[in-house]
Backbone as CSV, one residue per row, in Angstrom:
resi,resn,N_x,N_y,N_z,CA_x,CA_y,CA_z,C_x,C_y,C_z
1,MET,0.846,-1.176,0.000,0.000,0.000,0.000,0.891,1.239,0.000
2,GLY,0.453,2.285,-0.696,1.234,3.511,-0.809,1.184,4.344,0.457
3,LEU,1.824,5.482,0.394,1.860,6.378,1.527,0.506,6.989,1.839
4,PHE,-0.288,7.218,0.819,-1.602,7.803,1.047,-2.585,7.258,0.029
5,THR,-3.836,7.419,0.317,-4.877,6.923,-0.569,-5.906,8.024,-0.752
6,MET,-6.358,8.173,-1.984,-7.401,9.151,-2.280,-8.431,8.475,-3.158
7,SER,-9.579,9.046,-3.195,-10.651,8.469,-3.985,-11.393,9.572,-4.710
8,GLU,-11.653,9.367,-6.002,-12.488,10.276,-6.785,-13.747,9.490,-7.110
9,GLU,-14.881,9.970,-6.653,-16.109,9.217,-6.849,-17.138,10.033,-7.596
10,GLU,-17.261,9.774,-8.886,-18.248,10.471,-9.705,-19.656,10.136,-9.240
11,GLY,-19.887,8.905,-8.824,-21.214,8.496,-8.399,-21.715,9.263,-7.195
12,ASN,-20.832,9.703,-6.333,-21.210,10.445,-5.136,-21.082,11.948,-5.332
13,TYR,-20.944,12.386,-6.562,-20.675,13.787,-6.834,-21.743,14.708,-6.270
14,PHE,-22.996,14.289,-6.293,-24.079,15.135,-5.817,-24.507,14.814,-4.403
15,ASN,-23.860,13.871,-3.783,-24.184,13.519,-2.412,-23.540,14.552,-1.496
16,ASP,-24.348,15.328,-0.806,-23.816,16.381,0.057,-23.056,15.823,1.250
17,ASN,-23.233,14.545,1.532,-22.544,13.935,2.669,-21.151,13.431,2.315
18,SER,-20.809,13.399,1.036,-19.462,12.992,0.642,-18.979,13.905,-0.468
19,GLY,-17.686,14.081,-0.518,-17.116,14.970,-1.517,-16.760,14.242,-2.787
20,PHE,-16.527,15.003,-3.842,-16.088,14.427,-5.102,-14.716,13.798,-4.910
21,ILE,-13.876,14.473,-4.161,-12.561,13.939,-3.809,-12.602,13.646,-2.325
22,GLU,-12.301,12.418,-1.958,-12.289,12.049,-0.551,-10.890,11.624,-0.146
23,LEU,-10.445,12.124,0.967,-9.167,11.737,1.528,-9.411,10.524,2.413
24,VAL,-8.852,9.396,2.017,-9.077,8.148,2.736,-8.031,7.947,3.819
25,SER,-6.792,8.244,3.503,-5.721,8.166,4.496,-4.654,9.188,4.145
26,CYS,-3.793,9.457,5.108,-2.788,10.511,4.940,-1.454,10.001,5.478
27,PRO,-0.347,10.288,4.790,0.948,9.793,5.256,1.381,10.389,6.602
28,VAL,0.945,11.607,6.901,1.325,12.234,8.167,0.218,12.133,9.204
29,GLU,-0.906,11.543,8.793,-2.054,11.322,9.658,-2.570,12.600,10.323
30,GLU,-2.279,13.728,9.730,-2.748,15.013,10.251,-3.873,15.574,9.398
31,MET,-3.889,15.212,8.118,-4.881,15.682,7.161,-5.033,17.206,7.217
32,PHE,-3.916,17.890,6.982,-3.881,19.353,6.997,-4.808,19.967,5.953
33,CYS,-5.110,19.219,4.912,-5.832,19.792,3.776,-7.346,19.672,3.887
34,THR,-7.883,19.194,4.981,-9.329,18.931,5.035,-10.173,20.185,4.828
35,LYS,-9.786,21.315,5.395,-10.558,22.550,5.182,-10.506,22.962,3.717
36,HIS,-9.319,22.856,3.142,-9.163,23.184,1.729,-9.980,22.218,0.870
37,LEU,-9.929,20.935,1.227,-10.640,19.937,0.449,-12.148,20.137,0.531
38,ASP,-12.657,20.521,1.681,-14.087,20.818,1.808,-14.477,21.957,0.866
39,PHE,-13.660,22.987,0.838,-13.907,24.138,-0.042,-13.859,23.705,-1.509
40,ILE,-12.853,22.928,-1.866,-12.675,22.466,-3.248,-13.862,21.600,-3.672
41,ASN,-14.254,20.674,-2.817,-15.399,19.815,-3.142,-16.671,20.629,-3.328
42,LYS,-16.862,21.619,-2.483,-18.060,22.472,-2.606,-18.058,23.191,-3.951
43,ARG,-16.917,23.748,-4.325,-16.809,24.459,-5.601,-17.011,23.512,-6.780
44,MET,-16.490,22.303,-6.674,-16.662,21.331,-7.757,-18.135,20.928,-7.896
45,LYS,-18.829,20.794,-6.789,-20.257,20.477,-6.845,-21.044,21.634,-7.466
46,LEU,-20.711,22.857,-7.068,-21.371,24.020,-7.664,-21.106,24.073,-9.165
47,SER,-19.869,23.795,-9.547,-19.512,23.787,-10.957,-20.337,22.754,-11.714
48,ARG,-20.433,21.568,-11.151,-21.190,20.498,-11.814,-22.661,20.896,-11.974
49,ASN,-23.236,21.522,-10.954,-24.630,21.973,-11.043,-24.800,23.028,-12.133
50,HIS,-23.861,23.970,-12.209,-23.902,24.990,-13.260,-23.759,24.356,-14.641
51,TRP,-22.883,23.367,-14.741,-22.654,22.686,-16.014,-23.945,22.007,-16.485
52,ILE,-24.591,21.308,-15.584,-25.836,20.625,-15.927,-26.907,21.628,-16.349
53,ASP,-26.916,22.793,-15.702,-27.889,23.842,-16.042,-27.457,24.669,-17.248
54,LYS,-26.359,24.256,-17.885,-25.815,24.947,-19.066,-25.389,26.378,-18.748
55,GLU,-24.984,26.616,-17.517,-24.440,27.905,-17.088,-22.918,27.777,-17.098
56,PHE,-22.363,27.710,-18.305,-20.959,27.364,-18.469,-19.978,28.364,-17.859
57,PRO,-20.175,29.677,-18.014,-19.213,30.601,-17.404,-19.119,30.427,-15.878
58,GLN,-20.260,30.204,-15.227,-20.252,29.997,-13.780,-19.563,28.675,-13.425
59,ALA,-19.813,27.639,-14.222,-19.170,26.340,-13.983,-17.659,26.459,-14.096
60,ILE,-17.215,27.183,-15.094,-15.774,27.385,-15.314,-15.175,28.193,-14.168
61,GLU,-15.861,29.231,-13.749,-15.359,30.087,-12.662,-15.227,29.300,-11.352
62,GLU,-16.187,28.448,-11.056,-16.114,27.640,-9.824,-14.891,26.728,-9.848
63,LEU,-14.606,26.134,-10.991,-13.427,25.271,-11.090,-12.139,26.080,-10.967
64,LYS,-12.142,27.263,-11.529,-10.960,28.131,-11.435,-10.698,28.515,-9.979
65,ILE,-11.745,28.847,-9.248,-11.610,29.187,-7.831,-11.066,27.990,-7.057
66,ALA,-11.620,26.817,-7.318,-11.160,25.594,-6.642,-9.696,25.316,-6.965
67,PHE,-9.330,25.485,-8.226,-7.951,25.234,-8.656,-6.965,26.103,-7.886
68,TYR,-7.244,27.394,-7.816,-6.310,28.294,-7.148,-6.286,28.087,-5.635
69,LYS,-7.350,27.554,-5.082,-7.370,27.229,-3.653,-6.347,26.142,-3.331
70,THR,-6.064,25.272,-4.279,-5.105,24.186,-4.032,-3.702,24.702,-3.742
71,PHE,-3.394,25.902,-4.188,-2.060,26.457,-3.945,-1.885,26.923,-2.496
72,GLU,-2.977,26.966,-1.748,-2.877,27.277,-0.322,-2.458,26.058,0.495
73,ILE,-2.491,24.896,-0.128,-2.022,23.672,0.526,-0.523,23.613,0.266
74,ASN,0.246,24.049,1.225,1.674,24.185,0.971,2.565,23.406,1.927
75,SER,1.977,22.576,2.763,2.799,21.711,3.598,3.527,20.728,2.683
76,THR,4.790,20.498,2.937,5.601,19.627,2.098,4.976,18.251,1.929
77,THR,4.397,17.726,2.981,3.796,16.395,2.918,2.492,16.383,2.129
78,CYS,1.937,17.549,1.854,0.636,17.641,1.171,0.753,18.009,-0.306
79,LEU,1.944,18.190,-0.801,2.102,18.652,-2.178,1.566,17.649,-3.197
80,LEU,1.736,16.358,-2.949,1.199,15.354,-3.869,-0.322,15.380,-3.890
81,CYS,-0.919,15.586,-2.736,-2.381,15.686,-2.669,-2.860,16.922,-3.434
82,ALA,-2.199,18.040,-3.224,-2.581,19.274,-3.915,-2.486,19.080,-5.425
83,GLU,-1.469,18.370,-5.872,-1.311,18.107,-7.300,-2.441,17.216,-7.818
84,LEU,-2.832,16.240,-7.023,-3.956,15.396,-7.410,-5.241,16.215,-7.506
85,PHE,-5.441,17.117,-6.563,-6.622,17.988,-6.594,-6.624,18.818,-7.876
86,ARG,-5.463,19.400,-8.204,-5.361,20.221,-9.418,-5.664,19.383,-10.661
87,SER,-5.122,18.171,-10.713,-5.371,17.298,-11.872,-6.845,16.965,-12.012
88,THR,-7.507,16.714,-10.909,-8.932,16.392,-10.931,-9.743,17.581,-11.420
89,ILE,-9.389,18.765,-10.971,-10.090,19.986,-11.400,-9.874,20.225,-12.890
90,VAL,-8.654,20.035,-13.359,-8.365,20.215,-14.786,-9.161,19.203,-15.613
91,LYS,-9.274,17.962,-15.134,-10.070,16.956,-15.850,-11.523,17.397,-15.955
92,SER,-12.051,17.975,-14.906,-13.435,18.463,-14.941,-13.584,19.587,-15.965
93,LEU,-12.618,20.497,-15.989,-12.664,21.589,-16.959,-12.502,21.059,-18.385
94,GLU,-11.679,20.044,-18.560,-11.524,19.440,-19.886,-12.849,18.834,-20.358
95,ALA,-13.615,18.257,-19.443,-14.914,17.682,-19.802,-15.890,18.776,-20.244
96,ILE,-15.881,19.898,-19.536,-16.729,21.032,-19.925,-16.292,21.557,-21.288
97,HIS,-14.993,21.676,-21.484,-14.435,22.162,-22.745,-14.856,21.251,-23.900
98,LYS,-14.759,19.946,-23.687,-15.147,18.984,-24.717,-16.645,19.116,-25.031
99,ASP,-17.450,19.241,-24.010,-18.886,19.410,-24.177,-19.185,20.654,-25.019
100,LEU,-18.538,21.748,-24.683,-18.742,22.994,-25.436,-18.233,22.873,-26.867
101,ARG,-17.110,22.199,-27.040,-16.562,22.025,-28.397,-17.561,21.272,-29.269
102,LEU,-18.153,20.228,-28.719,-19.119,19.447,-29.485,-20.370,20.251,-29.818
103,MET,-20.753,21.143,-28.918,-21.965,21.937,-29.142,-21.739,23.132,-30.068
104,THR,-20.485,23.527,-30.281,-20.216,24.705,-31.114,-19.628,24.355,-32.473
105,LYS,-19.454,23.099,-32.741,-18.890,22.658,-34.023,-19.904,21.775,-34.742
106,GLY,-19.677,21.557,-36.000,-20.492,20.619,-36.744,-21.724,21.222,-37.381
107,PHE,-22.571,20.333,-37.834,-23.762,20.716,-38.589,-24.753,21.515,-37.744
108,ILE,-25.002,21.044,-36.520,-25.939,21.741,-35.629,-25.133,22.415,-34.522
109,LYS,-24.604,23.584,-34.822,-23.808,24.276,-33.816,-24.612,25.381,-33.158
110,ARG,-24.286,25.605,-31.930,-24.974,26.643,-31.154,-24.045,27.848,-31.039
111,LYS,-24.296,28.820,-31.870,-23.422,29.988,-31.948,-23.369,30.766,-30.644
112,HIS,-24.465,30.736,-29.887,-24.488,31.497,-28.640,-23.534,30.921,-27.584
113,LEU,-23.008,29.717,-27.822,-22.070,29.109,-26.876,-20.602,29.302,-27.274
114,ILE,-20.367,29.950,-28.389,-18.983,30.128,-28.848,-18.162,30.915,-27.833
115,SER,-18.739,31.955,-27.249,-17.986,32.733,-26.250,-17.690,31.881,-25.014
116,ASP,-18.598,30.986,-24.640,-18.346,30.085,-23.510,-17.219,29.105,-23.852
117,PHE,-17.212,28.609,-25.101,-16.144,27.711,-25.542,-14.803,28.433,-25.515
118,GLU,-14.788,29.670,-25.972,-13.547,30.453,-25.960,-13.070,30.698,-24.525
119,LEU,-13.999,30.962,-23.617,-13.648,31.136,-22.208,-13.060,29.845,-21.647
120,ALA,-13.700,28.725,-21.931,-13.200,27.431,-21.450,-11.804,27.154,-22.001
121,THR,-11.586,27.469,-23.266,-10.274,27.265,-23.890,-9.218,28.109,-23.187
122,LYS,-9.545,29.365,-22.938,-8.609,30.294,-22.286,-8.286,29.841,-20.861
123,VAL,-9.315,29.511,-20.086,-9.104,29.119,-18.684,-8.388,27.775,-18.616
124,LEU,-8.715,26.850,-19.496,-8.031,25.557,-19.514,-6.541,25.738,-19.778
125,ALA,-6.204,26.571,-20.729,-4.792,26.844,-21.016,-4.108,27.485,-19.806
126,GLU,-4.799,28.413,-19.170,-4.258,29.080,-17.979,-3.977,28.078,-16.856
127,LEU,-4.952,27.211,-16.582,-4.782,26.255,-15.487,-3.720,25.220,-15.804
128,LYS,-3.661,24.777,-17.046,-2.618,23.814,-17.427,-1.243,24.440,-17.307
129,ASN,-1.129,25.713,-17.661,0.141,26.423,-17.533,0.539,26.544,-16.060
130,GLU,-0.402,26.928,-15.218,-0.142,27.024,-13.769,0.231,25.667,-13.191
131,LYS,-0.454,24.632,-13.639,-0.197,23.277,-13.162,1.209,22.830,-13.537
132,SER,1.603,23.088,-14.779,2.949,22.684,-15.205,4.014,23.504,-14.496
133,ASP,3.723,24.792,-14.237,4.666,25.622,-13.485,4.841,25.101,-12.069
134,SER,3.747,24.663,-11.439,3.832,24.149,-10.065,4.569,22.819,-10.007
135,GLU,4.441,22.016,-11.069,5.141,20.735,-11.103,6.639,20.940,-11.297
136,ALA,7.020,22.021,-11.951,8.429,22.292,-12.213,9.168,22.745,-10.978
137,VAL,8.422,23.256,-9.986,9.044,23.779,-8.768,9.458,22.706,-7.838
């Protein structure tokens, strides 16, 4: 077994009693990131609700807020967890981006969503750049 265990549960995404990302165990057994993780999970749930309601700018903004919150997790022992959180958030944004791309391209495209697609493209590039910069440090 590894030093720590985490779980991403799409099935429990809307369950208010469990988070999208759950910390199962911690190598230092202190779980310094729990307050941050609660905030991140809340933002991810809000994002998912906005996404389902086709409120894409709000969904993107919630993920961006959650992403930048991960940089407040700065304990040396928590850096791997913070990176996992960032990766999970980026995956969620990539799913929104893909959804928007499909809706704005092709035979039946929705022109009113082009600005949302452009926003998703811009924010995705920004977060990936920040993520790669943090990995380089």
